[in-house]
Each structure stands twice: as C-alpha cells, then as structure tokens.
C-alpha positions, 0 to 999 in steps of 0.5 A: 799243537796238533800236527796236521801235515809233515811240513808243519814240523819243518816250518811251524815250530810254535804258534802264539796268539797275541790279544788285540791291541791298537795298531802302532801302539806301544802295547802291541809292540811290547806284546809282540816282543814278549811272545816272539821270543818263544814262537816263530809265528804270531797270530795278531788278533784283528791284524794278521800273521807275523812270521819270524825266521833267519831268511826271507825264504824261511819266512815265506815257507812259514807263511805259506804253511800257516796259510795252508793249515788255516785253510785246511782247518776252515774247509774241514770244519765247514764240511764237518770233516774231522782232521786227525793229527799225525803222531810224531813217532810216525815220521822223522824231523830234521 
C-alpha cells in the first residue's frame, strides 16, 4: 500500500477489499469476520466501507482519512496527476 499523506500511517494500518456478497448473508459475515482480523479498514464491494477501532473517535478518524484518500485518488486520476507516495524513511510514526 502506498502512503500518500502522513495521516495515512496514523489512521489506516491495513485496507482489505471484500468481494461482493449479498447484504445480510452468512457469506458476507464470514468474509468480513475473516478479513477484519488482519485489517482495520474493509472496502466491501457494492456496499461501502467498514472501519474498526478501539473507540468511536478512532473509527471516525479512519473513516475520514479513508474518504479523503479516496477523493484524492479519484480527483488526481481524473486530472491526469500522478500521486507520488511518501517514502517511510522521511517521517516518523507513533
């Protein structure tokens, strides 16, 4: 995963994509349960985003950061602007 903004490392540890399953299905629940063990943000195809955290504020921060990164990616691609990832050695994390 490329790091585009420094907040990315603070709020978005790992993002996983969950293949489409019918809403409310056992298959969707099992897939989410399997992937949430290793990731704190899940992108559920055709459903939306699921963020996990230890507090409501942590989940809000992750959701807002993910939304910003998504918009940044879409806007830059539509304007043919290449986003250059930040190299981890150039900053420190908590």
